[in-house]
TIRO-2110 file (N, C-alpha, C; in Angstrom, 1 decimal):
// TIRO-2110
49.0, 80.7, 159.7, N, 1, A
48.9, 82.1, 159.4, CA, 1, A
47.8, 82.4, 158.5, C, 1, A
46.9, 83.4, 158.8, N, 2, A
45.8, 83.7, 158.0, CA, 2, A
46.3, 84.5, 156.8, C, 2, A
45.8, 84.2, 155.6, N, 3, A
46.1, 84.9, 154.4, CA, 3, A
44.9, 85.3, 153.7, C, 3, A
44.7, 86.6, 153.4, N, 4, A
43.5, 87.1, 152.7, CA, 4, A
43.6, 86.7, 151.2, C, 4, A
42.5, 86.2, 150.7, N, 5, A
42.4, 85.9, 149.3, CA, 5, A
42.0, 87.1, 148.5, C, 5, A
41.8, 88.2, 149.1, N, 6, A
41.3, 89.4, 148.4, CA, 6, A
42.3, 89.9, 147.4, C, 6, A
43.6, 89.7, 147.7, N, 7, A
44.7, 90.2, 146.8, CA, 7, A
45.4, 89.1, 146.1, C, 7, A
44.7, 88.0, 145.9, N, 8, A
45.3, 86.9, 145.1, CA, 8, A
45.2, 87.1, 143.6, C, 8, A
44.6, 88.2, 143.2, N, 9, A
44.5, 88.4, 141.8, CA, 9, A
45.1, 89.8, 141.4, C, 9, A
45.8, 89.8, 140.3, N, 10, A
46.4, 91.1, 139.9, CA, 10, A
45.4, 92.1, 139.5, C, 10, A
44.2, 91.6, 139.0, N, 11, A
43.1, 92.5, 138.7, CA, 11, A
42.6, 93.2, 140.0, C, 11, A
42.5, 92.5, 141.1, N, 12, A
42.1, 93.1, 142.3, CA, 12, A
43.1, 94.1, 142.8, C, 12, A
44.3, 93.8, 142.7, N, 13, A
45.4, 94.8, 143.1, CA, 13, A
45.3, 96.0, 142.2, C, 13, A
45.0, 95.9, 140.9, N, 14, A
44.9, 97.0, 140.1, CA, 14, A
43.6, 97.9, 140.5, C, 14, A
42.6, 97.2, 140.8, N, 15, A
41.4, 97.9, 141.3, CA, 15, A
41.6, 98.7, 142.5, C, 15, A
42.3, 98.1, 143.5, N, 16, A
42.6, 98.8, 144.7, CA, 16, A
43.6, 100.0, 144.5, C, 16, A
44.5, 99.8, 143.6, N, 17, A
45.4, 101.0, 143.3, CA, 17, A
44.6, 102.1, 142.7, C, 17, A
43.7, 101.7, 141.8, N, 18, A
42.8, 102.7, 141.1, CA, 18, A
42.0, 103.4, 142.1, C, 18, A
41.4, 102.7, 143.1, N, 19, A
40.5, 103.3, 144.1, CA, 19, A
41.3, 104.1, 145.1, C, 19, A
42.5, 103.7, 145.4, N, 20, A
43.3, 104.5, 146.3, CA, 20, A
43.6, 105.9, 145.7, C, 20, A
43.8, 105.9, 144.4, N, 21, A
44.2, 107.1, 143.7, CA, 21, A
42.9, 108.0, 143.6, C, 21, A
41.8, 107.4, 143.3, N, 22, A
40.5, 108.1, 143.0, CA, 22, A
39.7, 108.4, 144.3, C, 22, A
39.8, 107.6, 145.3, N, 23, A
39.0, 107.6, 146.5, CA, 23, A
37.6, 107.1, 146.3, C, 23, A
37.0, 107.4, 145.2, N, 24, A
35.7, 106.8, 144.8, CA, 24, A
35.5, 106.8, 143.3, C, 24, A
34.7, 106.0, 142.8, N, 25, A
34.6, 105.9, 141.3, CA, 25, A
33.2, 105.3, 140.9, C, 25, A
32.8, 105.7, 139.8, N, 26, A
31.6, 105.1, 139.2, CA, 26, A
32.0, 103.8, 138.4, C, 26, A
31.0, 102.9, 138.5, N, 27, A
31.3, 101.6, 137.9, CA, 27, A
31.7, 101.6, 136.4, C, 27, A
31.0, 102.4, 135.6, N, 28, A
31.3, 102.4, 134.2, CA, 28, A
32.6, 103.1, 133.9, C, 28, A
33.0, 104.1, 134.7, N, 29, A
34.3, 104.7, 134.6, CA, 29, A
35.4, 103.7, 134.8, C, 29, A
35.2, 102.9, 135.8, N, 30, A
36.2, 101.8, 136.2, CA, 30, A
36.3, 100.8, 135.0, C, 30, A
35.2, 100.4, 134.4, N, 31, A
35.2, 99.5, 133.3, CA, 31, A
36.0, 100.1, 132.2, C, 31, A
35.8, 101.3, 131.9, N, 32, A
36.5, 102.0, 130.8, CA, 32, A
38.0, 102.2, 131.2, C, 32, A
38.3, 102.7, 132.3, N, 33, A
39.6, 103.1, 132.7, CA, 33, A
40.5, 101.8, 132.9, C, 33, A
39.9, 100.8, 133.5, N, 34, A
40.7, 99.5, 133.7, CA, 34, A
40.7, 98.6, 132.6, C, 34, A
39.8, 98.8, 131.6, N, 35, A
39.8, 98.0, 130.4, CA, 35, A
39.4, 96.6, 130.7, C, 35, A
38.4, 96.4, 131.5, N, 36, A
37.9, 95.0, 131.8, CA, 36, A
36.4, 95.0, 131.6, C, 36, A
35.8, 93.8, 131.4, N, 37, A
34.4, 93.7, 131.2, CA, 37, A
33.6, 94.0, 132.4, C, 37, A
32.4, 94.4, 132.3, N, 38, A
31.6, 94.7, 133.5, CA, 38, A
31.4, 93.5, 134.4, C, 38, A
31.2, 92.3, 133.8, N, 39, A
31.0, 91.1, 134.6, CA, 39, A
32.3, 90.8, 135.4, C, 39, A
33.4, 90.9, 134.8, N, 40, A
34.7, 90.7, 135.4, CA, 40, A
34.9, 91.7, 136.6, C, 40, A
34.7, 92.9, 136.3, N, 41, A
34.9, 94.0, 137.3, CA, 41, A
34.0, 93.7, 138.5, C, 41, A
32.7, 93.4, 138.2, N, 42, A
31.7, 93.2, 139.3, CA, 42, A
32.1, 92.0, 140.2, C, 42, A
32.6, 91.0, 139.6, N, 43, A
32.9, 89.8, 140.4, CA, 43, A
34.1, 90.1, 141.3, C, 43, A
35.0, 90.9, 140.8, N, 44, A
36.2, 91.3, 141.7, CA, 44, A
35.7, 92.3, 142.8, C, 44, A
34.9, 93.2, 142.4, N, 45, A
34.4, 94.2, 143.4, CA, 45, A
33.6, 93.5, 144.5, C, 45, A
32.8, 92.5, 144.2, N, 46, A
32.0, 91.8, 145.2, CA, 46, A
33.0, 91.0, 146.1, C, 46, A
34.0, 90.4, 145.6, N, 47, A
35.0, 89.7, 146.4, CA, 47, A
35.7, 90.7, 147.3, C, 47, A
36.1, 91.9, 146.8, N, 48, A
36.8, 92.9, 147.7, CA, 48, A
35.9, 93.4, 148.8, C, 48, A
34.6, 93.5, 148.4, N, 49, A
33.6, 94.0, 149.4, CA, 49, A
33.5, 92.9, 150.5, C, 49, A
33.4, 91.6, 150.1, N, 50, A
33.2, 90.5, 151.0, CA, 50, A
34.4, 90.4, 152.0, C, 50, A
35.6, 90.8, 151.5, N, 51, A
36.8, 90.8, 152.3, CA, 51, A
36.9, 92.1, 153.2, C, 51, A
36.0, 93.0, 153.0, N, 52, A
36.0, 94.2, 153.8, CA, 52, A
36.9, 95.4, 153.3, C, 52, A
37.4, 95.2, 152.1, N, 53, A
38.3, 96.3, 151.6, CA, 53, A
37.6, 97.5, 151.0, C, 53, A
36.4, 97.3, 150.4, N, 54, A
35.7, 98.3, 149.8, CA, 54, A
34.3, 98.3, 150.2, C, 54, A
33.6, 99.4, 149.9, N, 55, A
32.1, 99.5, 150.1, CA, 55, A
31.5, 99.8, 148.8, C, 55, A
30.5, 99.1, 148.4, N, 56, A
29.8, 99.4, 147.1, CA, 56, A
28.5, 100.1, 147.5, C, 56, A
28.4, 101.3, 146.9, N, 57, A
27.1, 102.1, 147.1, CA, 57, A
26.4, 102.2, 145.8, C, 57, A
25.1, 102.0, 145.8, N, 58, A
24.3, 102.2, 144.7, CA, 58, A
23.7, 103.6, 144.6, C, 58, A
23.8, 104.2, 143.4, N, 59, A
23.3, 105.6, 143.3, CA, 59, A
22.3, 105.6, 142.2, C, 59, A
END
């Protein structure tokens, strides 16, 4: 059975819940609202994007 590693982290689950509620968000707002470091958030976002769960757009 295939198991996605995208949700193997409680931080990633929290990010997905946040994004489901907001629909879209700015990076620094997420850092502040989720109370995690920019580097930690970025690594989780990249993993979620690699799994196809989110899209990162640069503005």
